[in-house]
LUMBAKE-469489 format. One line per field, with one value per atom (N, C-alpha, C, O): x, y, z; atom name. Coordinates in steps of 0.05 Angstrom, whole numbers, plus 5000, padded with zeros to 4 digits. Example, Ala and Ser with C-alpha at 12.3 -4.5 7.8 and 13.67 -1.06 7.14 Angstrom:
! residues 2
X = c(5264 5246 5264 5285 5257 5273 5258 5268)
Y = c(4886 4910 4934 4934 4955 4979 5001 5023)
Z = c(5156 5156 5156 5169 5142 5143 5157 5161)
atom = c(N CA C O N CA C O)
! end
This chain:
! residues 304
X = c(5017 5000 5018 5038 5009 5025 5008 4984 5022 5009 5023 5048 5008 5019 5024 5005 5049 5056 5065 5068 5070 5078 5106 5114 5122 5149 5149 5171 5126 5125 5112 5103 5110 5097 5115 5140 5103 5117 5101 5077 5115 5101 5084 5093 5061 5043 5056 5050 5074 5088 5107 5116 5113 5132 5118 5132 5092 5077 5084 5090 5082 5089 5067 5043 5074 5054 5042 5057 5016 5003 4981 4964 4981 4959 4940 4948 4916 4899 4883 4870 4883 4867 4877 4870 4895 4907 4908 4902 4915 4919 4945 4949 4962 4988 4988 5003 4973 4971 4942 4930 4930 4901 4893 4907 4871 4860 4830 4819 4817 4788 4776 4752 4794 4785 4765 4751 4764 4745 4716 4699 4712 4686 4685 4666 4706 4706 4711 4704 4724 4731 4747 4743 4766 4783 4811 4816 4830 4858 4871 4891 4859 4869 4866 4880 4848 4844 4861 4855 4883 4903 4929 4941 4937 4963 4979 4976 4996 5012 5041 5056 5049 5077 5092 5091 5106 5120 5142 5143 5158 5179 5167 5177 5146 5132 5121 5122 5109 5098 5120 5116 5143 5165 5173 5177 5174 5181 5159 5165 5134 5112 5113 5108 5119 5120 5145 5143 5167 5190 5183 5192 5167 5158 5141 5143 5123 5107 5125 5119 5146 5164 5179 5183 5185 5199 5181 5190 5154 5135 5131 5117 5142 5140 5125 5123 5114 5099 5116 5138 5105 5120 5105 5117 5079 5063 5039 5027 5032 5008 4992 5002 4966 4947 4936 4921 4943 4937 4913 4915 4890 4865 4855 4831 4873 4866 4863 4882 4840 4836 4832 4834 4827 4823 4799 4777 4803 4782 4786 4774 4805 4812 4841 4850 4855 4882 4903 4925 4897 4916 4941 4938 4964 4989 5007 5022 5005 5019 5049 5063 5059 5088 5099 5121 5084 5091 5092 5110 5072 5071 5096 5107 5104 5128 5152 5169 5155 5178 5178 5199 5154 5152 5160 5174 5150 5156 5186 5198 5199 5227 5243 5262 5236 5251 5248 5266 5224 5218 5222 5222 5226 5228 5205 5209 5181 5157 5140 5138 5128 5111 5086 5073 5079 5055 5039 5050 5014 4996 4978 4964 4977 4960 4934 4932 4915 4889 4880 4889 4861 4845 4816 4809 4801 4774 4765 4780 4741 4730 4716 4709 4713 4704 4674 4664 4660 4631 4621 4637 4595 4584 4587 4581 4597 4602 4631 4639 4648 4676 4684 4706 4665 4671 4677 4662 4699 4706 4684 4668 4683 4661 4660 4638 4683 4683 4670 4662 4667 4656 4628 4617 4617 4592 4569 4551 4569 4547 4552 4536 4574 4581 4562 4551 4559 4546 4567 4590 4557 4575 4597 4620 4589 4608 4631 4654 4625 4645 4664 4689 4653 4670 4689 4713 4678 4693 4716 4739 4710 4730 4753 4776 4747 4767 4786 4810 4773 4789 4806 4829 4795 4810 4833 4855 4829 4850 4874 4897 4868 4890 4904 4928 4888 4900 4919 4939 4912 4927 4949 4969 4945 4963 4978 4997 4971 4983 4966 4947 4972 4957 4965 4988 4946 4949 4975 4990 4980 5003 5030 5051 5030 5055 5059 5042 5081 5086 5080 5089 5064 5055 5028 5009 5025 4999 4984 4997 4958 4942 4942 4942 4941 4939 4912 4907 4894 4868 4848 4857 4823 4802 4788 4778 4789 4777 4786 4798 4779 4757 4732 4728 4715 4690 4668 4667 4650 4633 4604 4596 4590 4562 4558 4575 4536 4531 4518 4513 4513 4502 4473 4455 4469 4443 4430 4406 4447 4436 4457 4480 4448 4464 4453 4433 4466 4456 4460 4477 4444 4446 4475 4483 4490 4517 4535 4554 4529 4545 4539 4557 4514 4508 4522 4533 4523 4537 4567 4580 4578 4606 4613 4633 4598 4603 4600 4615 4580 4576 4600 4610 4610 4633 4658 4674 4661 4684 4683 4704 4659 4657 4663 4677 4653 4659 4688 4700 4701 4730 4745 4766 4736 4748 4747 4766 4725 4722 4741 4751 4747 4765 4794 4810 4801 4829 4839 4863 4820 4828 4835 4842 4834 4842 4821 4797 4830 4811 4796 4807 4772 4755 4751 4741 4759 4755 4736 4737 4718 4696 4697 4711 4682 4676 4647 4629 4641 4614 4612 4627 4595 4594 4583 4560 4599 4593 4585 4569 4595 4590 4564 4558 4549 4522 4524 4542 4505 4501 4522 4525 4536 4554 4540 4549 4517 4501 4492 4493 4483 4473 4496 4491 4519 4542 4548 4552 4547 4553 4531 4537 4506 4485 4489 4484 4497 4502 4525 4523 4548 4571 4564 4573 4548 4540 4524 4529 4506 4490 4507 4500 4529 4546 4567 4582 4568 4586 4614 4632 4619 4646 4650 4635 4672 4676 4680 4693 4668 4670 4699 4706 4716 4744 4760 4783 4747 4759 4749 4755 4735 4721 4729 4731 4733 4736 4715 4715 4696 4676 4687 4693 4690 4705 4689 4664 4704 4694 4672 4654 4674 4654 4658 4640 4680 4683 4668 4666 4656 4639 4610 4593 4603 4576 4573 4585 4556 4554 4536 4534 4523 4505 4521 4525 4531 4548 4534 4547 4509 4494 4494 4496 4491 4491 4518 4520 4540 4567 4572 4585 4561 4564 4550 4560 4528 4514 4533 4533 4547 4567 4589 4596 4599 4620 4611 4627 4586 4576 4576 4575 4579 4581 4608 4612 4628 4655 4674 4697 4664 4681 4699 4697 4718 4734 4720 4704 4726 4716 4740 4760 4737 4757 4749 4728 4766 4765 4786 4808 4779 4800 4797 4809 4782 4782 4790 4780 4807 4816 4829 4845 4822 4833 4814 4818 4795 4776 4753 4731 4761 4743 4720 4701 4723 4700 4676 4654 4681 4659 4650 4626 4670 4663 4687 4709 4682 4704 4719 4707 4745 4761 4754 4758 4745 4736 4713 4711 4695 4672 4682 4673 4701 4713 4725 4722 4740 4753 4733 4737 4711 4690 4678 4673 4674 4663 4683 4676 4708 4729 4731 4732 4730 4731 4707 4710 4684 4660 4662 4655 4673 4676 4697 4694 4718 4738 4726 4730 4711 4698 4677 4671 4667 4647 4661 4648 4688 4703 4710 4715 4709 4714 4741 4746 4760 4786 4802 4821 4795 4809 4799 4810 4779 4766 4768 4756 4785 4786 4813 4834 4812 4835 4836 4815 4859 4862 4875 4894 4866 4880 4868 4850 4877 4868 4856 4843 4860 4848 4855 4837 4881 4889 4884 4893 4871 4864 4871 4865 4882 4886 4914 4927 4923 4948 4949 4969 4927 4926 4928 4931 4927 4931 4961 4969 4978 5006 5021 5014 5042 5060 5072 5075 5077 5088 5071 5081 5045 5026 5014 4992 5030 5022 4999 4986 4995 4976 4989 5013 4974 4985 5002 5019 4997 5013 5003 4984 5015 5006 5012 5002 5027 5032 5012 5016 4990 4970 4961 4960 4954 4944 4965 4960 4990 5012 5020 5027 5020 5030 5010 5018 4985 4964 4943 4938 4932 4909 4918 4906 4940 4949 4958 4950 4973 4979 4954 4954 4934 4909 4895 4883 4896 4884 4898 4885 4924 4939 4931 4929 4926 4917 4890 4883 4874 4848 4850 4831 4875 4879 4887 4891 4890 4898 4927 4945 4931 4958 4973 4960 4998 5014 5004 5006 4993 4983 4960 4958 4941 4919 4928 4919 4946 4957 4970 4966 4986 4999 4979 4982 4957 4936 4924 4920 4917 4903 4921 4911 4946 4964 4980 4989 4984 5001 4987 4985 4976 4964 4939 4936 4921 4897 4902 4891 4918 4924 4938 4932 4956 4970 4950 4954 4929 4908 4890 4884 4880 4860 4870 4855 4896 4906 4921 4933 4920 4931 4913 4888 4925 4909 4900 4915 4874 4860 4858 4837 4881 4882 4904 4908)
Y = c(4976 5000 5025 5026 5045 5069 5094 5093 5116 5142 5161 5161 5178 5197 5223 5237 5231 5257 5276 5268 5301 5321 5315 5325 5298 5291 5263 5252 5251 5224 5204 5211 5179 5158 5149 5148 5143 5131 5106 5104 5088 5066 5076 5095 5065 5075 5075 5093 5057 5055 5078 5083 5093 5116 5142 5162 5142 5168 5180 5203 5163 5173 5189 5187 5204 5220 5241 5258 5240 5255 5273 5266 5298 5317 5313 5318 5303 5292 5312 5304 5338 5357 5385 5397 5395 5422 5438 5428 5464 5482 5497 5510 5497 5511 5535 5554 5533 5554 5557 5539 5579 5582 5611 5629 5616 5643 5641 5635 5647 5647 5675 5679 5695 5723 5731 5751 5717 5724 5723 5739 5704 5700 5712 5726 5707 5715 5745 5756 5758 5786 5793 5813 5775 5778 5770 5746 5789 5782 5761 5749 5756 5736 5708 5689 5705 5679 5675 5658 5690 5686 5675 5689 5652 5641 5639 5619 5659 5659 5665 5672 5662 5667 5641 5625 5636 5610 5605 5584 5625 5622 5619 5603 5633 5630 5602 5590 5591 5564 5544 5525 5548 5529 5529 5508 5552 5554 5541 5528 5545 5533 5503 5489 5492 5463 5452 5429 5466 5458 5456 5438 5475 5475 5450 5438 5444 5419 5395 5377 5394 5371 5370 5348 5393 5394 5382 5371 5385 5374 5344 5332 5333 5305 5298 5275 5318 5314 5305 5315 5287 5277 5279 5276 5285 5286 5304 5306 5318 5335 5329 5329 5325 5322 5350 5361 5362 5389 5390 5381 5399 5396 5422 5425 5440 5465 5458 5449 5463 5455 5480 5503 5475 5496 5513 5502 5539 5556 5565 5584 5551 5558 5569 5576 5571 5581 5559 5563 5536 5514 5523 5537 5514 5519 5494 5493 5475 5450 5453 5440 5470 5474 5486 5479 5504 5515 5493 5492 5476 5454 5436 5427 5431 5414 5428 5415 5454 5468 5468 5465 5471 5471 5443 5440 5422 5395 5389 5377 5398 5394 5409 5399 5434 5451 5442 5443 5433 5424 5395 5385 5379 5350 5337 5321 5345 5333 5324 5339 5301 5291 5309 5315 5317 5333 5319 5313 5315 5304 5326 5340 5330 5351 5338 5313 5355 5344 5354 5375 5340 5350 5352 5338 5371 5374 5403 5421 5407 5434 5433 5411 5456 5457 5454 5432 5476 5476 5503 5521 5506 5531 5551 5543 5576 5590 5590 5608 5572 5572 5558 5560 5543 5529 5550 5570 5547 5567 5572 5554 5596 5603 5585 5579 5576 5559 5532 5519 5524 5498 5499 5479 5523 5526 5510 5501 5507 5493 5464 5451 5454 5426 5406 5411 5384 5361 5340 5344 5319 5300 5289 5288 5282 5270 5289 5281 5315 5335 5338 5341 5339 5340 5316 5318 5292 5268 5268 5261 5277 5278 5296 5289 5319 5338 5326 5328 5313 5301 5278 5275 5262 5239 5249 5238 5270 5281 5291 5285 5305 5314 5290 5290 5270 5246 5231 5220 5232 5216 5233 5222 5259 5276 5296 5308 5300 5320 5344 5349 5359 5383 5407 5415 5417 5443 5443 5463 5422 5421 5416 5417 5409 5403 5372 5357 5364 5335 5326 5306 5343 5337 5324 5335 5302 5287 5289 5289 5290 5291 5263 5243 5263 5238 5234 5215 5254 5252 5270 5289 5264 5281 5295 5282 5322 5336 5365 5375 5379 5372 5381 5405 5362 5367 5368 5352 5388 5393 5400 5404 5403 5411 5435 5440 5449 5473 5464 5441 5484 5478 5468 5482 5442 5430 5429 5427 5431 5432 5422 5429 5404 5395 5409 5399 5430 5445 5428 5410 5433 5417 5415 5393 5437 5436 5419 5406 5420 5404 5374 5357 5367 5339 5329 5307 5346 5338 5336 5317 5354 5353 5328 5315 5321 5297 5272 5253 5272 5250 5247 5225 5269 5269 5259 5244 5268 5259 5229 5215 5218 5190 5174 5154 5184 5171 5171 5151 5194 5195 5177 5165 5175 5157 5128 5113 5120 5093 5087 5064 5107 5103 5104 5087 5123 5128 5113 5109 5105 5093 5114 5106 5140 5160 5161 5159 5165 5170 5196 5214 5198 5222 5233 5219 5258 5271 5294 5309 5297 5316 5339 5337 5359 5381 5379 5377 5379 5382 5408 5412 5426 5452 5449 5441 5456 5452 5424 5419 5405 5377 5366 5342 5382 5373 5357 5361 5339 5323 5301 5292 5294 5271 5246 5231 5241 5217 5218 5199 5242 5245 5242 5231 5252 5247 5217 5208 5203 5174 5159 5140 5167 5155 5158 5139 5182 5187 5170 5157 5169 5153 5123 5109 5114 5086 5079 5057 5096 5090 5089 5074 5104 5104 5082 5078 5067 5044 5050 5033 5075 5081 5067 5071 5051 5036 5054 5075 5048 5065 5070 5091 5050 5053 5072 5078 5082 5101 5130 5148 5133 5158 5169 5154 5195 5209 5230 5249 5228 5248 5269 5262 5293 5313 5327 5327 5339 5358 5346 5360 5320 5308 5315 5309 5327 5337 5363 5372 5374 5397 5390 5407 5365 5355 5347 5327 5361 5354 5330 5320 5320 5297 5271 5262 5260 5237 5213 5197 5210 5187 5189 5169 5213 5217 5210 5197 5219 5212 5182 5171 5169 5140 5126 5106 5137 5126 5128 5110 5150 5153 5132 5119 5129 5110 5081 5064 5075 5048 5040 5016 5059 5052 5040 5029 5044 5034 5055 5049 5079 5101 5112 5106 5129 5145 5171 5180 5183 5210 5228 5219 5253 5273 5286 5298 5282 5297 5319 5318 5338 5354 5384 5399 5393 5422 5427 5446 5410 5412 5439 5449 5452 5478 5501 5524 5495 5517 5518 5510 5530 5530 5551 5551 5568 5586 5571 5580 5547 5530 5510 5505 5499 5478 5476 5475 5474 5471 5444 5424 5445 5420 5400 5376 5409 5389 5373 5349 5385 5370 5351 5329 5361 5344 5319 5296 5324 5302 5281 5257 5291 5273 5256 5232 5269 5254 5233 5210 5241 5223 5198 5176 5203 5181 5162 5138 5174 5158 5140 5117 5152 5136 5114 5093 5120 5099 5077 5053 5084 5064 5047 5025 5059 5045 5027 5014 5026 5008 5020 5005 5047 5060 5072 5089 5064 5077 5074 5089 5054 5049 5068 5067 5085 5101 5131 5146 5139 5167 5179 5168 5203 5218 5245 5258 5254 5279 5301 5296 5326 5349 5375 5374 5398 5423 5442 5462 5437 5452 5482 5499 5488 5516 5529 5519 5553 5567 5597 5611 5606 5635 5642 5626 5666 5676 5674 5667 5682 5682 5655 5653 5633 5606 5599 5581 5614 5608 5618 5637 5604 5612 5640 5655 5646 5671 5695 5716 5690 5710 5704 5712 5689 5681 5661 5660 5646 5625 5599 5598 5577 5551 5537 5521 5541 5527 5499 5489 5487 5460 5438 5416 5444 5424 5424 5411 5439 5442 5415 5412 5396 5371 5356 5346 5356 5343 5357 5343 5383 5399 5402 5403 5402 5409 5387 5379 5377 5359 5331 5319 5321 5294 5292 5273 5311 5310 5309 5295 5324 5324 5297 5287 5286 5259 5238 5220 5240 5221 5224 5204 5248 5252 5238 5231 5235 5222 5192 5177 5182 5153 5141 5117 5157 5146 5136 5150 5111 5100 5104 5113 5097 5102 5086 5095 5062 5046 5060 5060 5071 5086 5111 5117 5126 5150 5143 5157 5122 5114 5106 5112 5094 5086 5111 5112 5131 5155 5172 5184 5173 5191 5178 5192 5152 5139 5117 5118 5097 5074 5081 5073 5096 5103 5120 5114 5141 5156 5139 5142 5122 5105 5088 5084 5078 5063 5082 5077 5103 5121 5134 5138 5141 5155 5138 5148 5112 5093 5093 5094 5090 5091 5063 5044 5061 5035 5027 5028 5019 5012 4992 4984)
Z = c(5000 5000 5000 5013 4985 4983 4988 4985 4994 4997 4978 4975 4964 4944 4958 4967 4960 4971 4949 4926 4956 4936 4926 4905 4940 4931 4920 4914 4916 4904 4923 4945 4914 4929 4952 4950 4975 4997 5006 5001 5019 5031 5054 5068 5058 5079 5106 5123 5111 5137 5142 5164 5120 5123 5131 5137 5132 5136 5163 5165 5184 5211 5224 5216 5244 5259 5241 5230 5238 5217 5227 5243 5217 5220 5196 5173 5201 5180 5164 5144 5172 5157 5163 5183 5146 5150 5125 5103 5128 5106 5110 5131 5090 5091 5072 5077 5051 5031 5024 5012 5032 5029 5026 5036 5012 5010 5008 4987 5031 5032 5031 5036 5026 5029 5007 5012 4985 4964 4976 4968 4993 5006 5034 5041 5049 5077 5081 5102 5061 5063 5088 5101 5093 5118 5111 5104 5112 5105 5123 5116 5147 5165 5153 5161 5133 5120 5096 5079 5094 5072 5084 5101 5075 5083 5057 5042 5051 5027 5032 5014 5057 5066 5065 5084 5044 5040 5061 5073 5066 5086 5114 5130 5119 5144 5147 5169 5126 5127 5132 5147 5120 5125 5154 5166 5167 5195 5212 5232 5205 5220 5218 5237 5194 5190 5205 5215 5205 5220 5250 5264 5260 5288 5293 5314 5274 5276 5278 5294 5262 5263 5290 5300 5300 5326 5348 5368 5345 5364 5360 5376 5338 5333 5307 5300 5294 5270 5246 5243 5230 5207 5181 5159 5182 5157 5160 5182 5139 5138 5114 5091 5118 5096 5090 5107 5067 5061 5042 5019 5052 5037 5025 5020 5018 5004 4974 4962 4963 4935 4917 4926 4892 4872 4880 4883 4883 4893 4921 4931 4935 4963 4964 4986 4942 4942 4941 4951 4929 4927 4911 4891 4920 4906 4910 4929 4891 4895 4895 4910 4878 4876 4902 4911 4914 4940 4961 4977 4961 4980 4977 4997 4953 4949 4960 4973 4955 4966 4997 5010 5009 5038 5048 5068 5035 5043 5042 5060 5020 5017 5038 5050 5043 5062 5091 5106 5098 5125 5130 5153 5108 5109 5124 5142 5116 5126 5102 5082 5104 5083 5081 5101 5057 5052 5030 5009 5034 5014 5004 5020 4978 4966 4956 4954 4949 4941 4914 4903 4902 4880 4891 4910 4880 4890 4890 4883 4898 4904 4931 4940 4943 4971 4974 4977 4974 4975 4965 4961 4961 4954 4977 5000 4973 4947 4939 4924 4949 4943 4918 4909 4906 4880 4859 4856 4844 4824 4804 4798 4794 4776 4751 4741 4741 4717 4722 4703 4748 4754 4766 4773 4768 4782 4770 4784 4744 4731 4725 4711 4735 4728 4741 4763 4727 4739 4748 4743 4761 4774 4755 4762 4731 4712 4705 4702 4703 4697 4720 4717 4744 4768 4769 4773 4764 4765 4744 4751 4720 4699 4707 4702 4719 4727 4748 4747 4768 4790 4780 4788 4762 4751 4734 4735 4719 4702 4719 4713 4741 4759 4772 4775 4779 4792 4773 4781 4747 4727 4714 4705 4711 4696 4712 4702 4737 4754 4759 4743 4779 4787 4770 4771 4755 4740 4724 4725 4709 4692 4705 4692 4731 4745 4745 4735 4755 4758 4787 4796 4801 4828 4827 4815 4840 4839 4866 4887 4865 4890 4902 4889 4929 4944 4956 4970 4951 4963 4947 4934 4949 4937 4960 4978 4960 4982 4982 4963 5004 5021 5007 5002 5001 4987 5008 5027 5006 5029 5023 5000 5045 5045 5063 5081 5059 5076 5102 5107 5119 5146 5143 5134 5150 5150 5122 5119 5101 5074 5054 5055 5036 5014 4989 4978 4981 4957 4932 4932 4911 4887 4876 4868 4875 4865 4884 4874 4909 4929 4925 4928 4919 4914 4889 4889 4869 4844 4850 4840 4866 4874 4889 4882 4909 4925 4908 4911 4890 4872 4854 4849 4843 4826 4841 4830 4866 4882 4886 4884 4892 4896 4870 4871 4847 4822 4816 4806 4821 4817 4836 4829 4861 4880 4871 4875 4859 4850 4827 4825 4810 4788 4796 4787 4813 4820 4845 4848 4862 4888 4909 4931 4902 4922 4944 4939 4969 4991 4986 4974 4997 4995 5023 5040 5027 5053 5050 5031 5069 5067 5087 5108 5081 5100 5107 5090 5133 5142 5158 5177 5150 5163 5191 5195 5210 5239 5246 5264 5231 5236 5226 5231 5211 5202 5176 5160 5172 5148 5143 5121 5164 5161 5153 5135 5165 5157 5128 5114 5120 5093 5072 5051 5079 5061 5058 5036 5081 5079 5064 5050 5067 5052 5022 5007 5014 4986 4976 4955 4991 4982 4981 4964 5001 5001 4977 4965 4969 4945 4920 4901 4920 4896 4897 4878 4919 4921 4930 4927 4940 4950 4976 4995 4979 5004 5028 5025 5050 5074 5083 5094 5079 5087 5069 5074 5048 5030 5035 5020 5057 5063 5090 5109 5092 5118 5119 5103 5138 5142 5161 5185 5152 5167 5188 5189 5206 5227 5245 5254 5250 5267 5296 5313 5303 5331 5335 5358 5314 5317 5321 5327 5318 5322 5351 5360 5367 5395 5400 5422 5379 5381 5378 5356 5400 5399 5386 5372 5390 5379 5348 5334 5338 5309 5297 5276 5311 5302 5303 5286 5324 5326 5302 5293 5293 5269 5245 5228 5242 5221 5224 5204 5248 5253 5248 5239 5253 5249 5219 5213 5201 5173 5166 5145 5184 5179 5168 5163 5164 5153 5174 5198 5165 5184 5189 5173 5212 5218 5225 5236 5217 5225 5252 5254 5271 5296 5291 5303 5275 5261 5264 5248 5283 5289 5318 5331 5328 5356 5360 5344 5382 5389 5380 5389 5364 5355 5376 5372 5399 5422 5418 5434 5398 5392 5382 5383 5371 5361 5383 5386 5397 5417 5436 5427 5462 5481 5476 5470 5478 5475 5496 5492 5519 5540 5530 5536 5514 5503 5481 5478 5464 5444 5457 5448 5479 5493 5503 5501 5515 5525 5503 5506 5480 5457 5447 5441 5445 5436 5454 5444 5480 5499 5495 5496 5491 5486 5461 5462 5440 5415 5418 5407 5432 5437 5454 5448 5474 5491 5475 5483 5454 5437 5417 5401 5417 5400 5373 5354 5370 5344 5341 5324 5358 5358 5332 5327 5316 5291 5268 5246 5274 5253 5257 5243 5276 5284 5276 5281 5263 5255 5268 5271 5276 5291 5275 5260 5279 5267 5279 5296 5269 5280 5259 5266 5233 5211 5213 5214 5213 5214 5188 5167 5188 5163 5164 5145 5186 5190 5199 5212 5192 5202 5233 5244 5245 5274 5287 5312 5271 5281 5283 5297 5268 5267 5291 5304 5298 5320 5315 5333 5289 5282 5292 5297 5294 5303 5330 5337 5346 5373 5375 5395 5353 5354 5362 5367 5363 5373 5353 5361 5327 5306 5301 5314 5281 5272 5292 5289 5312 5333 5355 5375 5351 5372 5384 5408 5366 5376 5392 5414 5382 5396 5422 5441 5421 5444 5467 5490 5460 5480 5484 5507 5462 5464 5474 5491 5462 5469 5498 5511 5508 5537 5555 5575 5548 5563 5561 5580 5537 5532 5549 5559 5551 5568 5597 5611 5606 5633 5638 5661 5617 5619 5617 5619 5613 5613 5587 5585 5566 5540 5542 5551 5532 5533 5507 5487 5506 5482 5458 5435 5463 5441 5427 5402 5442 5431 5416 5394 5428 5416 5389 5369 5388 5364 5342 5319 5351 5332 5319 5295 5336 5326 5308 5289 5315 5301 5278 5260 5279 5260 5244 5220 5258 5245 5229 5206 5241 5227 5202 5181 5204 5179 5158 5134 5166 5146 5130 5106 5143 5129 5113 5090 5126 5114 5089 5070 5087 5065 5045 5026 5049 5029 5005 5007 4981 4957 4950 4948 4947 4945 4915 4903 4904 4875 4870 4848)
atom = c(N CA C O N CA C O N CA C O N CA C O N CA C O N CA C O N CA C O N CA C O N CA C O N CA C O N CA C O N CA C O N CA C O N CA C O N CA C O N CA C O N CA C O N CA C O N CA C O N CA C O N CA C O N CA C O N CA C O N CA C O N CA C O N CA C O N CA C O N CA C O N CA C O N CA C O N CA C O N CA C O N CA C O N CA C O N CA C O N CA C O N CA C O N CA C O N CA C O N CA C O N CA C O N CA C O N CA C O N CA C O N CA C O N CA C O N CA C O N CA C O N CA C O N CA C O N CA C O N CA C O N CA C O N CA C O N CA C O N CA C O N CA C O N CA C O N CA C O N CA C O N CA C O N CA C O N CA C O N CA C O N CA C O N CA C O N CA C O N CA C O N CA C O N CA C O N CA C O N CA C O N CA C O N CA C O N CA C O N CA C O N CA C O N CA C O N CA C O N CA C O N CA C O N CA C O N CA C O N CA C O N CA C O N CA C O N CA C O N CA C O N CA C O N CA C O N CA C O N CA C O N CA C O N CA C O N CA C O N CA C O N CA C O N CA C O N CA C O N CA C O N CA C O N CA C O N CA C O N CA C O N CA C O N CA C O N CA C O N CA C O N CA C O N CA C O N CA C O N CA C O N CA C O N CA C O N CA C O N CA C O N CA C O N CA C O N CA C O N CA C O N CA C O N CA C O N CA C O N CA C O N CA C O N CA C O N CA C O N CA C O N CA C O N CA C O N CA C O N CA C O N CA C O N CA C O N CA C O N CA C O N CA C O N CA C O N CA C O N CA C O N CA C O N CA C O N CA C O N CA C O N CA C O N CA C O N CA C O N CA C O N CA C O N CA C O N CA C O N CA C O N CA C O N CA C O N CA C O N CA C O N CA C O N CA C O N CA C O N CA C O N CA C O N CA C O N CA C O N CA C O N CA C O N CA C O N CA C O N CA C O N CA C O N CA C O N CA C O N CA C O N CA C O N CA C O N CA C O N CA C O N CA C O N CA C O N CA C O N CA C O N CA C O N CA C O N CA C O N CA C O N CA C O N CA C O N CA C O N CA C O N CA C O N CA C O N CA C O N CA C O N CA C O N CA C O N CA C O N CA C O N CA C O N CA C O N CA C O N CA C O N CA C O N CA C O N CA C O N CA C O N CA C O N CA C O N CA C O N CA C O N CA C O N CA C O N CA C O N CA C O N CA C O N CA C O N CA C O N CA C O N CA C O N CA C O N CA C O N CA C O N CA C O N CA C O N CA C O N CA C O N CA C O N CA C O N CA C O N CA C O N CA C O N CA C O N CA C O N CA C O N CA C O N CA C O N CA C O N CA C O N CA C O N CA C O N CA C O N CA C O N CA C O N CA C O N CA C O N CA C O N CA C O N CA C O N CA C O N CA C O N CA C O N CA C O N CA C O N CA C O N CA C O N CA C O N CA C O N CA C O N CA C O N CA C O N CA C O N CA C O N CA C O N CA C O N CA C O N CA C O N CA C O N CA C O N CA C O N CA C O N CA C O N CA C O N CA C O N CA C O N CA C O N CA C O N CA C O N CA C O N CA C O N CA C O N CA C O N CA C O N CA C O N CA C O N CA C O N CA C O N CA C O N CA C O N CA C O N CA C O N CA C O N CA C O N CA C O N CA C O N CA C O N CA C O N CA C O N CA C O N CA C O N CA C O N CA C O N CA C O N CA C O N CA C O N CA C O N CA C O)
! end
């Protein structure tokens, strides 16, 4: 089994300690109208990723896609300079972030586009995506273009074997996303339903987990949405329910103010703050290794 990084394929066992859902080069300002949502400082990113490595991090799944400020060549330079594995993506985000040229596309056109990048490289480069994502839905609503997008992502996943990682706005519609993927025949082990740590309804998240898919516990530290103490309680509940093989951890940094350079926690947030607290709650090294190393190695392996 292998994982496709911006520097080429690696054996899944080489991935190491992994942040499963991050952004290193992003620009959401077209919609957000906030310069804090622009990460375009390459040298700054290199230093931030080096700090992540110093905290023990070895790999980052970078889910910024076309329409969000993706720059595959920059990611490769960051990976080389910091000596950290980085996985880039193909995909589009959600309405209204989908680029104008793709707004009217149907599922087959989305699929064709993602398959082309997977087979020929991202935007004319020799850099290949290792994942399809982050493809998403709106809060409590799957808009028509989002349904086409997710359908296209699933179809492309079936052809390419790439894992599909999703965005759920504030944790909503995880079940609906899985129902759609299931109807299309995308294997649950090829799917990561994102941001499920933002859903306070543990029973609903357990229903998602019961499908056999992975979930992203991937907005750790964003306490403006949900206290980390609540995230921790949910995580413990899911582990106790026997779902520890299906959970991926990350922090989803998207702003300058998240970086250490601007007095934020940085990409090591999970390793520096959350994991020590989790250990205080009784998590042992075997469980930590599973969440940070073994689960990502399986989840991001290409199924082909």
